[in-house]
N, CA, C and O atoms as a Maestro MAE file, in Angstrom:
{
 s_m_m2io_version
 :::
 2.0.0
}

f_m_ct {
 s_m_title
 :::
 protein
 m_atom[228] {
  # First column is atom index #
  i_m_mmod_type
  r_m_x_coord
  r_m_y_coord
  r_m_z_coord
  i_m_residue_number
  s_m_chain_name
  s_m_pdb_residue_name
  s_m_pdb_atom_name
  i_m_atomic_number
  :::
  1 25 -69.283 62.491 51.685 1 A "MET " " N  " 7
  2 3 -70.985 62.900 51.597 1 A "MET " " CA " 6
  3 2 -71.767 63.692 50.800 1 A "MET " " C  " 6
  4 15 -71.223 64.759 50.515 1 A "MET " " O  " 8
  5 25 -72.919 63.520 50.321 2 A "ASP " " N  " 7
  6 3 -73.362 64.877 49.623 2 A "ASP " " CA " 6
  7 2 -73.853 65.342 50.420 2 A "ASP " " C  " 6
  8 15 -74.448 64.661 51.256 2 A "ASP " " O  " 8
  9 25 -73.805 66.687 50.487 3 A "CYS " " N  " 7
  10 3 -74.394 67.977 50.495 3 A "CYS " " CA " 6
  11 2 -75.673 68.333 49.666 3 A "CYS " " C  " 6
  12 15 -76.293 67.770 48.763 3 A "CYS " " O  " 8
  13 25 -75.815 69.610 50.417 4 A "GLU " " N  " 7
  14 3 -77.495 69.768 49.566 4 A "GLU " " CA " 6
  15 2 -76.736 70.493 48.536 4 A "GLU " " C  " 6
  16 15 -77.013 70.103 47.402 4 A "GLU " " O  " 8
  17 25 -75.920 71.371 48.591 5 A "ASN " " N  " 7
  18 3 -75.595 72.171 47.056 5 A "ASN " " CA " 6
  19 2 -73.696 72.784 47.738 5 A "ASN " " C  " 6
  20 15 -73.024 72.499 48.729 5 A "ASN " " O  " 8
  21 25 -73.487 73.754 46.468 6 A "ILE " " N  " 7
  22 3 -72.359 74.086 46.180 6 A "ILE " " CA " 6
  23 2 -71.726 74.884 47.797 6 A "ILE " " C  " 6
  24 15 -70.784 74.400 48.425 6 A "ILE " " O  " 8
  25 25 -72.450 76.104 48.215 7 A "SER " " N  " 7
  26 3 -72.300 76.284 49.171 7 A "SER " " CA " 6
  27 2 -71.281 75.303 50.609 7 A "SER " " C  " 6
  28 15 -70.177 75.491 51.121 7 A "SER " " O  " 8
  29 25 -72.601 74.054 50.849 8 A "GLN " " N  " 7
  30 3 -72.595 74.054 52.163 8 A "GLN " " CA " 6
  31 2 -71.322 72.870 51.837 8 A "GLN " " C  " 6
  32 15 -70.855 72.333 52.841 8 A "GLN " " O  " 8
  33 25 -70.994 72.628 51.055 9 A "LEU " " N  " 7
  34 3 -70.060 71.606 50.166 9 A "LEU " " CA " 6
  35 2 -68.142 72.436 50.857 9 A "LEU " " C  " 6
  36 15 -67.284 72.219 51.712 9 A "LEU " " O  " 8
  37 25 -68.402 73.234 49.921 10 A "ILE " " N  " 7
  38 3 -66.995 74.595 49.975 10 A "ILE " " CA " 6
  39 2 -67.254 74.603 51.110 10 A "ILE " " C  " 6
  40 15 -66.980 73.476 51.521 10 A "ILE " " O  " 8
  41 25 -67.504 75.002 51.641 11 A "SER " " N  " 7
  42 3 -67.892 75.154 53.690 11 A "SER " " CA " 6
  43 2 -67.686 74.159 54.609 11 A "SER " " C  " 6
  44 15 -67.245 74.501 55.706 11 A "SER " " O  " 8
  45 25 -67.869 73.210 54.437 12 A "SER " " N  " 7
  46 3 -68.163 71.810 55.494 12 A "SER " " CA " 6
  47 2 -66.666 70.309 55.083 12 A "SER " " C  " 6
  48 15 -66.301 69.453 55.888 12 A "SER " " O  " 8
  49 25 -66.211 70.471 53.816 13 A "ASN " " N  " 7
  50 3 -65.627 70.312 53.526 13 A "ASN " " CA " 6
  51 2 -64.185 70.653 52.666 13 A "ASN " " C  " 6
  52 15 -64.233 71.165 51.547 13 A "ASN " " O  " 8
  53 25 -62.851 70.288 53.362 14 A "VAL " " N  " 7
  54 3 -61.583 70.869 53.346 14 A "VAL " " CA " 6
  55 2 -60.730 70.956 51.743 14 A "VAL " " C  " 6
  56 15 -60.120 71.828 51.125 14 A "VAL " " O  " 8
  57 25 -61.158 69.288 51.482 15 A "GLU " " N  " 7
  58 3 -60.628 69.363 49.921 15 A "GLU " " CA " 6
  59 2 -61.184 70.015 48.708 15 A "GLU " " C  " 6
  60 15 -60.643 70.214 47.620 15 A "GLU " " O  " 8
  61 25 -62.362 70.303 49.119 16 A "ALA " " N  " 7
  62 3 -63.296 71.518 48.097 16 A "ALA " " CA " 6
  63 2 -63.460 72.206 48.266 16 A "ALA " " C  " 6
  64 15 -63.826 72.856 47.287 16 A "ALA " " O  " 8
  65 25 -63.432 72.953 49.570 17 A "THR " " N  " 7
  66 3 -62.560 73.877 49.584 17 A "THR " " CA " 6
  67 2 -61.485 74.207 49.262 17 A "THR " " C  " 6
  68 15 -61.216 75.296 48.756 17 A "THR " " O  " 8
  69 25 -60.775 73.399 49.483 18 A "GLN " " N  " 7
  70 3 -59.103 73.833 48.861 18 A "GLN " " CA " 6
  71 2 -58.812 73.785 46.992 18 A "GLN " " C  " 6
  72 15 -57.992 74.498 46.413 18 A "GLN " " O  " 8
  73 25 -59.662 72.826 46.370 19 A "TYR " " N  " 7
  74 3 -60.003 73.175 44.970 19 A "TYR " " CA " 6
  75 2 -61.040 74.405 44.745 19 A "TYR " " C  " 6
  76 15 -60.752 75.517 44.302 19 A "TYR " " O  " 8
  77 25 -62.030 74.043 45.065 20 A "PHE " " N  " 7
  78 3 -62.691 75.776 44.833 20 A "PHE " " CA " 6
  79 2 -61.978 76.667 44.748 20 A "PHE " " C  " 6
  80 15 -61.682 77.122 43.643 20 A "PHE " " O  " 8
  81 25 -61.361 77.319 46.214 21 A "ASN " " N  " 7
  82 3 -60.594 78.042 46.065 21 A "ASN " " CA " 6
  83 2 -58.327 78.317 44.984 21 A "ASN " " C  " 6
  84 15 -57.231 78.879 44.972 21 A "ASN " " O  " 8
  85 25 -59.181 77.416 44.440 22 A "SER " " N  " 7
  86 3 -57.881 77.022 43.769 22 A "SER " " CA " 6
  87 2 -57.940 77.393 41.765 22 A "SER " " C  " 6
  88 15 -57.170 77.145 40.837 22 A "SER " " O  " 8
  89 25 -59.108 77.989 41.867 23 A "LEU " " N  " 7
  90 3 -60.047 78.001 40.637 23 A "LEU " " CA " 6
  91 2 -60.165 79.135 40.098 23 A "LEU " " C  " 6
  92 15 -59.040 79.431 40.500 23 A "LEU " " O  " 8
  93 25 -60.414 79.851 39.677 24 A "SER " " N  " 7
  94 3 -60.055 81.569 39.186 24 A "SER " " CA " 6
  95 2 -61.360 81.950 39.579 24 A "SER " " C  " 6
  96 15 -62.299 81.154 39.568 24 A "SER " " O  " 8
  97 25 -61.507 83.709 40.095 25 A "ALA " " N  " 7
  98 3 -62.433 83.992 40.438 25 A "ALA " " CA " 6
  99 2 -63.991 84.045 39.279 25 A "ALA " " C  " 6
  100 15 -65.113 84.342 39.690 25 A "ALA " " O  " 8
  101 25 -63.685 83.707 37.937 26 A "GLU " " N  " 7
  102 3 -64.814 83.851 37.111 26 A "GLU " " CA " 6
  103 2 -64.964 82.627 37.043 26 A "GLU " " C  " 6
  104 15 -65.740 82.375 36.122 26 A "GLU " " O  " 8
  105 25 -64.626 81.759 37.535 27 A "MET " " N  " 7
  106 3 -64.721 80.050 36.935 27 A "MET " " CA " 6
  107 2 -65.306 79.710 38.869 27 A "MET " " C  " 6
  108 15 -66.138 78.808 38.969 27 A "MET " " O  " 8
  109 25 -65.000 80.194 39.808 28 A "GLN " " N  " 7
  110 3 -65.565 80.215 40.605 28 A "GLN " " CA " 6
  111 2 -67.609 80.680 40.917 28 A "GLN " " C  " 6
  112 15 -68.527 80.104 41.500 28 A "GLN " " O  " 8
  113 25 -67.496 81.825 40.239 29 A "GLN " " N  " 7
  114 3 -68.518 82.216 39.774 29 A "GLN " " CA " 6
  115 2 -69.357 81.578 39.649 29 A "GLN " " C  " 6
  116 15 -70.195 81.114 40.422 29 A "GLN " " O  " 8
  117 25 -69.119 81.485 38.270 30 A "LYS " " N  " 7
  118 3 -69.688 80.545 37.202 30 A "LYS " " CA " 6
  119 2 -70.577 79.376 37.832 30 A "LYS " " C  " 6
  120 15 -71.783 79.178 37.681 30 A "LYS " " O  " 8
  121 25 -69.498 78.547 38.693 31 A "ILE " " N  " 7
  122 3 -70.463 77.404 39.299 31 A "ILE " " CA " 6
  123 2 -71.286 77.408 40.707 31 A "ILE " " C  " 6
  124 15 -71.986 76.534 41.219 31 A "ILE " " O  " 8
  125 25 -70.839 79.099 41.264 32 A "LEU " " N  " 7
  126 3 -72.514 78.829 42.020 32 A "LEU " " CA " 6
  127 2 -73.337 79.129 41.499 32 A "LEU " " C  " 6
  128 15 -74.443 78.765 41.898 32 A "LEU " " O  " 8
  129 25 -73.199 80.052 40.192 33 A "ASP " " N  " 7
  130 3 -74.736 80.977 39.909 33 A "ASP " " CA " 6
  131 2 -75.445 79.517 38.624 33 A "ASP " " C  " 6
  132 15 -76.443 79.540 37.905 33 A "ASP " " O  " 8
  133 25 -74.080 78.112 38.887 34 A "ARG " " N  " 7
  134 3 -74.729 77.421 37.622 34 A "ARG " " CA " 6
  135 2 -74.715 76.157 37.794 34 A "ARG " " C  " 6
  136 15 -75.347 75.343 37.122 34 A "ARG " " O  " 8
  137 25 -73.616 75.805 39.180 35 A "GLY " " N  " 7
  138 3 -73.893 74.690 39.720 35 A "GLY " " CA " 6
  139 2 -74.626 73.779 40.916 35 A "GLY " " C  " 6
  140 15 -74.267 73.134 41.902 35 A "GLY " " O  " 8
  141 25 -75.886 74.124 40.219 36 A "THR " " N  " 7
  142 3 -76.966 73.699 40.746 36 A "THR " " CA " 6
  143 2 -76.656 72.372 41.180 36 A "THR " " C  " 6
  144 15 -75.625 72.100 40.565 36 A "THR " " O  " 8
  145 25 -76.862 71.721 41.653 37 A "GLY " " N  " 7
  146 3 -77.194 69.868 41.585 37 A "GLY " " CA " 6
  147 2 -75.411 69.203 42.174 37 A "GLY " " C  " 6
  148 15 -75.137 68.017 42.362 37 A "GLY " " O  " 8
  149 25 -74.619 70.200 42.318 38 A "VAL " " N  " 7
  150 3 -72.958 70.544 42.940 38 A "VAL " " CA " 6
  151 2 -72.920 69.972 44.174 38 A "VAL " " C  " 6
  152 15 -72.609 70.760 45.067 38 A "VAL " " O  " 8
  153 25 -73.198 68.544 44.600 39 A "ASN " " N  " 7
  154 3 -72.614 68.734 46.087 39 A "ASN " " CA " 6
  155 2 -71.956 67.126 46.872 39 A "ASN " " C  " 6
  156 15 -72.284 66.348 47.768 39 A "ASN " " O  " 8
  157 25 -70.521 67.347 45.550 40 A "THR " " N  " 7
  158 3 -69.610 66.572 46.256 40 A "THR " " CA " 6
  159 2 -68.617 66.802 45.220 40 A "THR " " C  " 6
  160 15 -68.986 67.094 44.083 40 A "THR " " O  " 8
  161 25 -67.132 66.671 45.580 41 A "LEU " " N  " 7
  162 3 -65.940 66.862 45.362 41 A "LEU " " CA " 6
  163 2 -65.814 66.576 43.422 41 A "LEU " " C  " 6
  164 15 -65.473 67.378 42.552 41 A "LEU " " O  " 8
  165 25 -66.225 65.189 43.306 42 A "ASP " " N  " 7
  166 3 -66.546 64.457 41.852 42 A "ASP " " CA " 6
  167 2 -67.238 65.862 40.694 42 A "ASP " " C  " 6
  168 15 -66.830 66.488 39.716 42 A "ASP " " O  " 8
  169 25 -68.667 65.810 41.676 43 A "LYS " " N  " 7
  170 3 -69.343 66.966 40.739 43 A "LYS " " CA " 6
  171 2 -69.080 68.017 40.808 43 A "LYS " " C  " 6
  172 15 -69.668 68.909 40.197 43 A "LYS " " O  " 8
  173 25 -67.918 68.210 41.741 44 A "LEU " " N  " 7
  174 3 -67.405 69.681 41.537 44 A "LEU " " CA " 6
  175 2 -66.957 70.153 39.925 44 A "LEU " " C  " 6
  176 15 -67.477 70.889 39.087 44 A "LEU " " O  " 8
  177 25 -65.426 69.131 39.980 45 A "LYS " " N  " 7
  178 3 -64.342 68.981 38.887 45 A "LYS " " CA " 6
  179 2 -65.473 68.910 37.733 45 A "LYS " " C  " 6
  180 15 -65.565 69.839 36.931 45 A "LYS " " O  " 8
  181 25 -66.561 67.489 37.647 46 A "GLU " " N  " 7
  182 3 -67.028 67.199 36.471 46 A "GLU " " CA " 6
  183 2 -67.667 68.564 35.712 46 A "GLU " " C  " 6
  184 15 -67.996 68.653 34.529 46 A "GLU " " O  " 8
  185 25 -67.739 69.598 36.757 47 A "PHE " " N  " 7
  186 3 -68.840 70.640 36.657 47 A "PHE " " CA " 6
  187 2 -67.825 71.436 35.917 47 A "PHE " " C  " 6
  188 15 -67.730 71.495 34.691 47 A "PHE " " O  " 8
  189 25 -67.217 71.927 36.626 48 A "LYS " " N  " 7
  190 3 -65.887 72.704 36.481 48 A "LYS " " CA " 6
  191 2 -65.178 72.193 34.719 48 A "LYS " " C  " 6
  192 15 -65.187 73.026 33.812 48 A "LYS " " O  " 8
  193 25 -65.040 71.839 34.663 49 A "ASN " " N  " 7
  194 3 -64.461 70.579 33.491 49 A "ASN " " CA " 6
  195 2 -65.273 70.743 31.789 49 A "ASN " " C  " 6
  196 15 -64.665 70.792 30.720 49 A "ASN " " O  " 8
  197 25 -67.055 70.814 32.022 50 A "LEU " " N  " 7
  198 3 -67.838 71.150 31.313 50 A "LEU " " CA " 6
  199 2 -68.302 72.188 31.246 50 A "LEU " " C  " 6
  200 15 -69.044 72.579 30.345 50 A "LEU " " O  " 8
  201 25 -67.773 73.074 32.613 51 A "VAL " " N  " 7
  202 3 -67.784 74.485 32.003 51 A "VAL " " CA " 6
  203 2 -66.828 74.747 31.285 51 A "VAL " " C  " 6
  204 15 -67.091 75.560 30.399 51 A "VAL " " O  " 8
  205 25 -65.156 74.141 31.332 52 A "GLU " " N  " 7
  206 3 -64.303 74.635 30.774 52 A "GLU " " CA " 6
  207 2 -64.688 74.267 29.806 52 A "GLU " " C  " 6
  208 15 -65.108 75.268 29.225 52 A "GLU " " O  " 8
  209 25 -64.887 73.097 28.974 53 A "ASN " " N  " 7
  210 3 -64.892 72.855 27.347 53 A "ASN " " CA " 6
  211 2 -66.386 72.647 26.307 53 A "ASN " " C  " 6
  212 15 -66.651 71.901 25.364 53 A "ASN " " O  " 8
  213 25 -67.257 73.886 27.154 54 A "ASN " " N  " 7
  214 3 -68.180 73.997 27.044 54 A "ASN " " CA " 6
  215 2 -68.806 75.449 26.720 54 A "ASN " " C  " 6
  216 15 -69.875 75.775 26.206 54 A "ASN " " O  " 8
  217 25 -67.964 76.023 27.111 55 A "GLY " " N  " 7
  218 3 -67.862 77.030 27.773 55 A "GLY " " CA " 6
  219 2 -69.771 78.303 28.102 55 A "GLY " " C  " 6
  220 15 -70.288 79.304 27.605 55 A "GLY " " O  " 8
  221 25 -70.045 77.348 29.165 56 A "LEU " " N  " 7
  222 3 -70.302 78.413 30.377 56 A "LEU " " CA " 6
  223 2 -70.927 79.003 30.492 56 A "LEU " " C  " 6
  224 15 -71.220 79.029 31.687 56 A "LEU " " O  " 8
  225 25 -71.763 80.009 29.663 57 A "LYS " " N  " 7
  226 3 -71.607 81.962 30.576 57 A "LYS " " CA " 6
  227 2 -72.853 82.485 31.731 57 A "LYS " " C  " 6
  228 15 -72.778 83.594 32.259 57 A "LYS " " O  " 8
  :::
 }
 m_bond[227] {
  # First column is bond index #
  i_m_from
  i_m_to
  i_m_order
  :::
  1 1 2 1
  2 2 3 1
  3 3 4 2
  4 3 5 1
  5 5 6 1
  6 6 7 1
  7 7 8 2
  8 7 9 1
  9 9 10 1
  10 10 11 1
  11 11 12 2
  12 11 13 1
  13 13 14 1
  14 14 15 1
  15 15 16 2
  16 15 17 1
  17 17 18 1
  18 18 19 1
  19 19 20 2
  20 19 21 1
  21 21 22 1
  22 22 23 1
  23 23 24 2
  24 23 25 1
  25 25 26 1
  26 26 27 1
  27 27 28 2
  28 27 29 1
  29 29 30 1
  30 30 31 1
  31 31 32 2
  32 31 33 1
  33 33 34 1
  34 34 35 1
  35 35 36 2
  36 35 37 1
  37 37 38 1
  38 38 39 1
  39 39 40 2
  40 39 41 1
  41 41 42 1
  42 42 43 1
  43 43 44 2
  44 43 45 1
  45 45 46 1
  46 46 47 1
  47 47 48 2
  48 47 49 1
  49 49 50 1
  50 50 51 1
  51 51 52 2
  52 51 53 1
  53 53 54 1
  54 54 55 1
  55 55 56 2
  56 55 57 1
  57 57 58 1
  58 58 59 1
  59 59 60 2
  60 59 61 1
  61 61 62 1
  62 62 63 1
  63 63 64 2
  64 63 65 1
  65 65 66 1
  66 66 67 1
  67 67 68 2
  68 67 69 1
  69 69 70 1
  70 70 71 1
  71 71 72 2
  72 71 73 1
  73 73 74 1
  74 74 75 1
  75 75 76 2
  76 75 77 1
  77 77 78 1
  78 78 79 1
  79 79 80 2
  80 79 81 1
  81 81 82 1
  82 82 83 1
  83 83 84 2
  84 83 85 1
  85 85 86 1
  86 86 87 1
  87 87 88 2
  88 87 89 1
  89 89 90 1
  90 90 91 1
  91 91 92 2
  92 91 93 1
  93 93 94 1
  94 94 95 1
  95 95 96 2
  96 95 97 1
  97 97 98 1
  98 98 99 1
  99 99 100 2
  100 99 101 1
  101 101 102 1
  102 102 103 1
  103 103 104 2
  104 103 105 1
  105 105 106 1
  106 106 107 1
  107 107 108 2
  108 107 109 1
  109 109 110 1
  110 110 111 1
  111 111 112 2
  112 111 113 1
  113 113 114 1
  114 114 115 1
  115 115 116 2
  116 115 117 1
  117 117 118 1
  118 118 119 1
  119 119 120 2
  120 119 121 1
  121 121 122 1
  122 122 123 1
  123 123 124 2
  124 123 125 1
  125 125 126 1
  126 126 127 1
  127 127 128 2
  128 127 129 1
  129 129 130 1
  130 130 131 1
  131 131 132 2
  132 131 133 1
  133 133 134 1
  134 134 135 1
  135 135 136 2
  136 135 137 1
  137 137 138 1
  138 138 139 1
  139 139 140 2
  140 139 141 1
  141 141 142 1
  142 142 143 1
  143 143 144 2
  144 143 145 1
  145 145 146 1
  146 146 147 1
  147 147 148 2
  148 147 149 1
  149 149 150 1
  150 150 151 1
  151 151 152 2
  152 151 153 1
  153 153 154 1
  154 154 155 1
  155 155 156 2
  156 155 157 1
  157 157 158 1
  158 158 159 1
  159 159 160 2
  160 159 161 1
  161 161 162 1
  162 162 163 1
  163 163 164 2
  164 163 165 1
  165 165 166 1
  166 166 167 1
  167 167 168 2
  168 167 169 1
  169 169 170 1
  170 170 171 1
  171 171 172 2
  172 171 173 1
  173 173 174 1
  174 174 175 1
  175 175 176 2
  176 175 177 1
  177 177 178 1
  178 178 179 1
  179 179 180 2
  180 179 181 1
  181 181 182 1
  182 182 183 1
  183 183 184 2
  184 183 185 1
  185 185 186 1
  186 186 187 1
  187 187 188 2
  188 187 189 1
  189 189 190 1
  190 190 191 1
  191 191 192 2
  192 191 193 1
  193 193 194 1
  194 194 195 1
  195 195 196 2
  196 195 197 1
  197 197 198 1
  198 198 199 1
  199 199 200 2
  200 199 201 1
  201 201 202 1
  202 202 203 1
  203 203 204 2
  204 203 205 1
  205 205 206 1
  206 206 207 1
  207 207 208 2
  208 207 209 1
  209 209 210 1
  210 210 211 1
  211 211 212 2
  212 211 213 1
  213 213 214 1
  214 214 215 1
  215 215 216 2
  216 215 217 1
  217 217 218 1
  218 218 219 1
  219 219 220 2
  220 219 221 1
  221 221 222 1
  222 222 223 1
  223 223 224 2
  224 223 225 1
  225 225 226 1
  226 226 227 1
  227 227 228 2
  :::
 }
}
């Protein structure tokens, strides 16, 4: 099920919450700041990899 945004995803999906909480505080903040459209666990993982590989600041 797709959520409306990252906040809804991590508040309603246990697996996404666990994954998000396993990330560093810096990575969590980058995702919250720039993760527009991150509304599934797969998109969360993809965006995290994008940030890591491309160094989004």
